[in-house]
C-alpha positions as CSV (number, residue, x, y, z in Angstrom):
1,M,-250.0,31.0,-78.0
2,G,-248.7,27.2,-77.9
3,I,-251.2,25.7,-79.9
4,A,-250.3,28.8,-82.9
5,E,-246.7,27.7,-82.3
6,G,-247.3,23.3,-82.9
7,N,-249.6,25.2,-86.2
8,L,-246.8,27.3,-87.6
9,A,-243.8,24.3,-87.7
10,N,-246.0,21.6,-89.4
11,Y,-246.7,23.8,-91.8
12,L,-242.9,25.4,-91.9
13,R,-242.1,21.5,-92.3
14,T,-245.0,20.0,-94.4
15,R,-243.8,23.4,-97.4
16,D,-240.0,21.8,-97.1
17,Q,-241.4,18.1,-97.5
18,F,-243.2,19.6,-100.9
19,Q,-240.7,21.7,-101.7
20,L,-238.4,18.8,-102.1
21,E,-240.6,16.6,-103.5
22,I,-240.7,19.3,-106.0
23,A,-237.3,19.0,-107.1
24,Q,-236.5,15.5,-107.0
25,N,-239.2,15.0,-109.3
26,N,-237.5,18.2,-112.1
27,V,-234.2,16.6,-111.0
28,P,-234.1,12.5,-109.5
29,W,-232.4,12.8,-106.6
30,K,-232.6,10.6,-103.3
31,V,-230.5,10.8,-100.0
32,I,-228.0,8.4,-99.3
33,R,-226.7,8.9,-95.5
34,P,-228.6,11.3,-92.9
35,A,-225.8,14.5,-92.1
36,T,-224.3,13.9,-89.0
37,V,-222.4,15.8,-86.5
38,K,-218.7,15.2,-84.9
39,P,-219.1,14.1,-81.0
40,N,-215.1,15.9,-80.6
41,P,-214.6,20.0,-82.2
42,V,-211.7,20.2,-85.2
43,E,-209.4,23.3,-84.1
44,P,-205.9,23.9,-86.1
45,R,-202.6,21.8,-85.4
46,I,-200.4,24.8,-85.0
47,G,-197.2,22.7,-83.6
48,R,-197.6,20.9,-86.9
49,G,-197.5,23.3,-89.7
50,L,-195.4,25.1,-87.9
51,L,-192.4,21.9,-88.9
52,Q,-194.4,21.3,-91.9
53,G,-193.6,24.4,-93.1
54,L,-190.1,24.3,-92.1
55,L,-189.5,21.0,-93.3
56,L,-191.0,22.5,-96.8
57,G,-189.1,25.6,-96.3
58,L,-186.1,23.9,-95.5
59,V,-185.6,20.8,-97.6
60,P,-186.3,22.4,-100.6
61,G,-183.8,25.4,-100.3
62,T,-181.4,23.1,-99.0
63,G,-181.0,21.4,-102.0
64,A,-181.0,24.4,-103.9
65,A,-177.6,26.1,-102.2
66,L,-175.9,23.0,-102.7
67,L,-176.9,22.6,-106.1
68,S,-176.0,26.5,-106.7
69,D,-172.7,25.7,-104.9
70,R,-172.4,23.0,-107.0
71,L,-172.5,24.6,-110.4
72,D,-170.9,27.8,-109.1
73,H,-166.6,27.4,-110.2
74,V,-165.4,30.3,-109.5
75,F,-164.1,32.3,-106.6
76,H,-166.6,35.6,-105.2
77,T,-163.8,37.5,-102.5
78,P,-160.2,36.9,-101.6
79,G,-161.6,35.1,-97.9
80,E,-163.1,32.5,-100.5
81,V,-160.1,32.1,-102.0
82,K,-157.1,32.3,-99.5
83,E,-159.6,29.7,-97.5
84,E,-159.4,27.0,-100.4
85,L,-155.9,27.6,-101.7
86,K,-154.3,27.8,-98.4
87,E,-151.4,30.4,-100.3
88,P,-150.6,33.9,-98.8
89,L,-153.3,36.4,-99.9
90,L,-150.4,39.7,-100.6
91,G,-153.8,42.0,-101.6
92,H,-156.6,43.1,-103.9
93,I,-157.4,45.0,-106.7
94,P,-161.0,46.0,-106.1
95,Y,-162.7,46.3,-109.8
96,I,-161.9,50.4,-111.2
97,A,-165.2,50.9,-113.7
98,F,-162.5,52.8,-115.8
99,F,-160.4,49.9,-116.0
100,E,-162.9,47.8,-118.0
101,G,-163.1,49.9,-121.4
102,V,-159.1,50.3,-121.1
103,R,-158.9,46.3,-120.8
104,R,-161.9,45.5,-123.8
105,D,-160.2,47.5,-126.1
106,K,-156.5,48.0,-125.0
107,R,-155.5,51.7,-126.0
108,F,-152.5,54.0,-124.6
109,L,-153.4,53.7,-121.0
110,L,-151.3,56.0,-119.5
111,Q,-152.8,59.2,-121.6
112,D,-156.4,58.2,-121.0
113,L,-155.3,57.5,-117.2
114,D,-154.0,60.9,-116.8
115,A,-155.7,63.3,-118.6
116,Q,-157.0,65.9,-116.7
117,K,-160.4,65.4,-118.1
118,G,-162.6,62.6,-119.5
119,G,-159.7,60.4,-117.2
120,I,-160.0,58.7,-114.0
121,G,-162.0,60.2,-111.0
122,G,-159.8,61.1,-108.0
123,Y,-161.8,58.7,-105.7
124,Q,-161.9,56.3,-108.4
125,R,-157.4,56.9,-109.1
126,F,-157.3,56.7,-104.5
127,T,-158.6,53.1,-104.3
128,Y,-156.6,51.5,-107.1
129,Q,-152.9,53.2,-105.6
130,E,-154.4,52.2,-102.1
131,A,-154.8,49.0,-103.7
132,F,-151.6,48.1,-105.4
133,R,-149.3,50.2,-102.0
134,N,-151.2,47.7,-100.4
135,L,-149.6,45.4,-102.0
136,Y,-146.1,46.6,-102.3
137,T,-146.4,46.3,-98.7
138,S,-147.1,43.1,-98.1
139,L,-144.4,42.2,-100.2
140,G,-141.8,43.9,-97.8
141,F,-143.4,42.6,-95.0
142,L,-143.8,38.7,-96.4
143,S,-140.1,38.5,-97.4
144,S,-138.2,41.0,-94.1
145,D,-135.3,38.2,-93.9
146,R,-134.9,38.0,-97.3
147,P,-135.7,41.1,-99.2
148,V,-137.5,39.8,-102.7
149,Q,-136.1,42.3,-105.6
150,S,-137.2,40.3,-108.7
151,V,-141.1,39.1,-108.8
152,D,-142.6,37.5,-112.5
153,V,-146.2,38.1,-111.7
154,S,-148.6,35.4,-113.4
155,S,-152.2,34.2,-113.9
156,S,-153.5,31.0,-114.0
157,V,-155.0,31.2,-117.8
158,P,-155.0,34.0,-120.1
159,S,-157.8,36.9,-119.3
160,E,-157.3,38.3,-115.3
161,G,-155.9,41.1,-116.1
162,K,-151.9,40.4,-114.6
163,S,-150.6,43.0,-117.7
164,L,-152.9,45.8,-116.6
165,L,-151.5,44.2,-113.0
166,I,-148.5,44.9,-113.2
167,V,-148.6,48.4,-115.0
168,L,-150.2,50.0,-112.7
169,L,-148.6,48.3,-110.2
170,A,-145.0,50.1,-111.6
171,K,-146.6,53.2,-112.1
172,T,-148.3,53.7,-108.2
173,L,-144.7,52.1,-107.4
174,S,-143.0,54.9,-110.0
175,E,-145.1,57.5,-108.1
176,L,-144.3,56.6,-104.5
177,G,-140.1,57.0,-105.7
178,R,-139.5,53.8,-106.4
179,R,-137.0,52.8,-108.7
180,V,-138.7,50.3,-110.9
181,L,-137.3,48.2,-113.9
182,L,-140.7,46.2,-115.9
183,V,-139.4,43.7,-117.6
184,D,-142.1,42.4,-120.7
185,A,-141.3,39.0,-120.7
186,D,-145.1,37.0,-122.4
187,L,-143.1,36.9,-125.6
188,R,-145.7,35.1,-127.3
189,Q,-148.4,38.0,-127.2
190,P,-146.3,40.9,-125.4
191,Q,-149.1,43.9,-124.4
192,V,-146.8,46.6,-122.0
193,H,-145.7,48.7,-125.3
194,H,-149.1,49.1,-126.1
195,R,-150.4,49.6,-122.8
196,L,-147.7,52.5,-122.5
197,G,-147.0,53.7,-126.0
198,L,-143.1,52.1,-126.0
199,N,-141.6,51.0,-129.3
200,N,-140.8,47.1,-129.4
201,L,-138.2,46.9,-132.3
202,T,-135.3,45.6,-130.2
203,G,-136.2,44.1,-126.8
204,L,-135.7,41.2,-124.4
205,S,-135.7,38.3,-127.2
206,N,-132.8,40.5,-129.3
207,L,-130.7,40.2,-125.6
208,L,-130.9,36.8,-126.1
209,T,-130.2,35.7,-129.6
210,E,-128.3,38.5,-130.0
211,E,-124.8,38.6,-129.3
212,E,-122.9,41.9,-127.8
213,Q,-126.5,43.3,-126.8
214,D,-125.7,45.8,-123.1
215,W,-129.6,45.8,-121.8
216,R,-129.1,49.2,-120.7
217,S,-128.8,50.4,-124.3
218,L,-132.2,48.7,-125.0
219,L,-134.1,49.9,-121.3
220,Q,-136.9,52.6,-121.9
221,T,-138.1,55.5,-119.5
222,V,-142.0,56.2,-119.4
223,P,-142.2,59.9,-120.0
224,D,-143.5,61.4,-117.2
225,H,-141.9,58.6,-114.8
226,P,-138.3,59.2,-114.6
227,N,-138.4,55.9,-111.9
228,W,-139.9,54.2,-114.1
229,Q,-138.1,51.8,-117.5
230,V,-138.9,49.1,-119.7
231,L,-137.3,46.4,-121.5
232,T,-140.5,45.3,-124.3
233,A,-140.4,41.8,-125.5
234,G,-138.8,42.8,-128.7
235,R,-139.4,40.8,-131.6
236,R,-141.1,37.3,-132.3
237,V,-138.9,34.2,-130.9
238,P,-140.0,30.7,-132.5
239,D,-139.0,28.6,-129.6
240,P,-139.8,31.0,-126.2
241,P,-139.5,28.5,-123.3
242,R,-135.7,27.8,-124.8
243,L,-135.2,31.4,-124.6
244,L,-136.4,32.2,-120.6
245,S,-135.1,29.1,-119.2
246,S,-131.0,29.6,-121.5
247,E,-128.2,30.4,-120.2
248,R,-128.1,33.8,-120.9
249,M,-131.2,34.7,-119.4
250,G,-130.0,33.5,-116.5
251,H,-127.0,35.9,-116.4
252,L,-129.7,37.8,-118.0
253,V,-131.3,38.3,-114.8
254,K,-128.5,38.2,-112.0
255,E,-126.3,41.3,-113.5
256,I,-130.0,43.4,-113.2
257,S,-130.7,42.6,-109.8
258,S,-126.9,43.3,-108.8
259,S,-126.7,46.0,-110.7
260,G,-128.5,47.9,-107.9
261,A,-130.4,50.2,-110.1
262,Y,-134.1,49.0,-109.1
263,D,-135.8,48.9,-105.8
264,L,-138.1,46.1,-107.6
265,I,-138.2,44.7,-111.3
266,L,-141.0,42.6,-112.6
267,Y,-141.0,40.3,-115.0
268,D,-144.1,39.8,-117.3
269,T,-144.8,35.9,-118.4
270,P,-147.5,34.3,-120.6
271,P,-150.0,31.9,-118.2
272,V,-149.1,29.1,-115.9
273,L,-151.1,26.9,-117.8
274,G,-150.4,25.3,-120.9
275,L,-147.3,26.9,-121.0
276,A,-143.3,26.4,-118.9
277,D,-142.8,29.8,-120.0
278,A,-143.3,31.8,-116.2
279,S,-142.0,28.3,-114.1
280,L,-138.5,28.6,-115.9
281,L,-138.4,31.9,-116.0
282,A,-139.2,31.6,-112.1
283,E,-136.2,30.0,-111.4
284,N,-134.6,32.8,-112.0
285,L,-136.1,34.6,-109.7
286,D,-136.4,35.2,-106.3
287,S,-140.4,34.6,-106.3
288,I,-143.5,34.4,-107.8
289,L,-147.1,36.1,-107.0
290,L,-150.0,34.2,-109.4
291,V,-153.1,36.4,-109.8
292,V,-156.4,35.0,-109.5
293,G,-159.0,36.8,-111.3
294,L,-162.2,36.9,-109.1
295,N,-165.5,36.0,-110.9
296,K,-164.0,35.1,-113.6
297,V,-161.7,31.6,-113.4
298,D,-162.8,28.5,-113.1
299,R,-161.9,27.3,-109.1
300,Q,-160.2,24.4,-109.1
301,L,-157.4,26.1,-112.2
302,P,-154.6,28.5,-109.6
303,Q,-155.0,25.0,-107.4
304,Q,-153.3,23.4,-110.8
305,A,-151.9,26.5,-111.1
306,I,-150.0,26.7,-107.8
307,D,-149.4,22.5,-107.9
308,R,-147.2,23.2,-111.0
309,I,-145.4,26.1,-109.8
310,R,-143.9,23.8,-106.4
311,S,-143.3,21.0,-108.9
312,A,-140.9,23.7,-111.1
313,G,-139.3,24.6,-107.6
314,A,-139.8,27.9,-108.8
315,P,-140.8,30.3,-105.5
316,L,-144.3,30.6,-105.0
317,L,-145.1,34.4,-102.8
318,G,-148.9,34.4,-102.7
319,V,-151.8,34.9,-104.9
320,V,-153.1,38.3,-105.4
321,T,-156.8,38.4,-105.9
322,N,-158.3,41.1,-108.9
323,A,-161.8,41.7,-109.4
324,R,-163.8,41.8,-113.3
325,S,-166.4,43.0,-112.2
326,A,-168.1,44.7,-109.1
327,T,-170.2,42.0,-108.0
328,G,-169.8,41.5,-104.1
329,E,-166.6,43.9,-104.5
330,K,-168.7,46.5,-101.7
331,S,-167.5,43.0,-99.4
332,S,-164.2,42.4,-100.6
333,I,-162.9,46.3,-101.6
334,Y,-158.7,46.2,-99.7
335,G,-158.4,49.4,-97.1
336,Y,-158.2,50.0,-94.0
337,G,-160.4,48.5,-91.5
338,K,-158.9,48.2,-88.6
339,Y,-158.1,51.5,-88.3
340,G,-161.0,53.2,-88.1
341,Y,-162.4,53.9,-91.6
342,G,-164.6,51.2,-91.9
343,S,-164.9,47.2,-90.0
344,Y,-163.8,44.1,-91.8
345,T,-166.3,42.2,-93.8
346,D,-165.7,38.1,-94.1
347,G,-162.3,37.6,-96.6
348,A,-159.4,39.8,-96.0
349,S,-159.6,43.1,-95.9
350,A,-162.2,44.4,-96.8
351,L,-164.7,47.9,-96.4
352,D,-165.7,50.7,-98.5
353,P,-162.7,52.9,-98.6
354,S,-164.7,55.9,-99.6
355,T,-164.8,57.2,-95.2
356,A,-160.8,57.5,-96.0
357,Y,-160.7,59.1,-99.4
358,N,-163.2,61.5,-98.4
359,Y,-161.4,62.0,-94.9
360,Y,-157.5,62.9,-96.6
361,N,-159.7,65.2,-99.6
362,S,-162.1,67.6,-97.6
363,D,-161.0,71.0,-97.6
364,S,-160.5,71.9,-94.3
365,D,-157.8,70.4,-92.4
366,A,-158.4,66.7,-89.8
367,E,-158.6,69.4,-87.0
368,A,-161.3,71.3,-88.5
369,V,-163.1,68.5,-89.9
370,E,-163.3,66.9,-86.3
371,A,-164.8,70.3,-85.0
372,K,-166.8,70.0,-87.3
373,E,-168.4,66.8,-86.6
374,V,-168.3,67.4,-82.5
375,A,-171.0,70.8,-82.9
376,T,-172.9,68.5,-85.4
377,I,-173.9,66.0,-82.4
378,L,-174.0,68.8,-80.4
379,P,-177.9,68.5,-79.1
380,S,-178.3,72.7,-79.5
381,K,-181.9,74.0,-81.5
382,E,-180.0,75.0,-84.9
383,N,-179.1,71.8,-85.2
384,R,-181.8,70.1,-84.2
385,K,-183.9,71.8,-86.8
386,R,-181.5,70.4,-88.7
387,W,-181.4,67.5,-88.6
388,K,-185.1,66.9,-88.5
389,K,-184.7,68.5,-92.5
390,A,-182.7,66.8,-93.4
391,L,-185.0,63.7,-92.6
392,K,-187.6,65.0,-93.9
393,N,-185.5,66.0,-97.2
394,W,-184.5,61.9,-97.0
395,L,-188.3,60.3,-96.0
396,R,-190.2,62.9,-99.8
397,G,-186.5,61.4,-101.0
């Protein structure tokens, strides 16, 4: 048996040698070095691999984040504005899709806003009304020692939404029973009369250039809003800063404020940067409110506007952020977090107010809603079936 196995091994070795010689004759080759086996086995180094992966992922990621931050020149949330500007954040106006078309087309605002059909929905109306009510409340709290009556509303640059914001603020306050006067002091590009469907034949410029004009005779009451009056800009003038800084303008501001006819007087003025109108007018007013458009204005511009206001000696009351797009809006909506209707996120008073809206707009009263919620969580057989069915539908959908 051993002899047979030896013969078989010799035969196989001879066969392999013969095949190698045939292959070498067809394609010339030679053995450079015999194959060797390392005495130590090779195994993966998990620790070093994880460290290399961490470094390779962390370094490019950090670099990309830093580069993105350097290239990102706009504010995204109210929290960013408050942290960087170090000024009181009086409120945040959330993005309302309905107003995008109004802003773009510059059409008659109240006609679309108050329409029963095809106008703004109940939830959107609730959202913007609560935002402006919160803003008015902030004005009252911030000026408790010296009540603010006349406010200049301006922005750093055009297209931050200040004119639309001031119209909606006046509308909301008039619906609360407040007596509001809106003065269009933008003598360069007046928009208030367009938004409200009022005539602009005579207005502020006429009071400042013509003798024997009574400001009360030029006021217009907004239709269906008896508490809301408007003084339009009037005809165009060649030198608006001279009129707004004139002694007559100062007397007019004091006369309107001392009349006691209004709870709040709002002045719509041109942007602060590049024009002196807002700063000059604000010297005669109680305060100036700066609008900061999110996802719109360069981060450096609001600070430059604040420095300009301070250097002019105008009293800055604070800032209000205005969302110009829906980007990141869920985390920056102003509302009621501390009262149990949601939770705050990073920034200023931020949450989705839909919970509060649904709660207060239910067909049943608060006790019925609360009783229904309690009954829903009881471990009854019927409720267990209901939950299972809802879970199946959710998984399918």
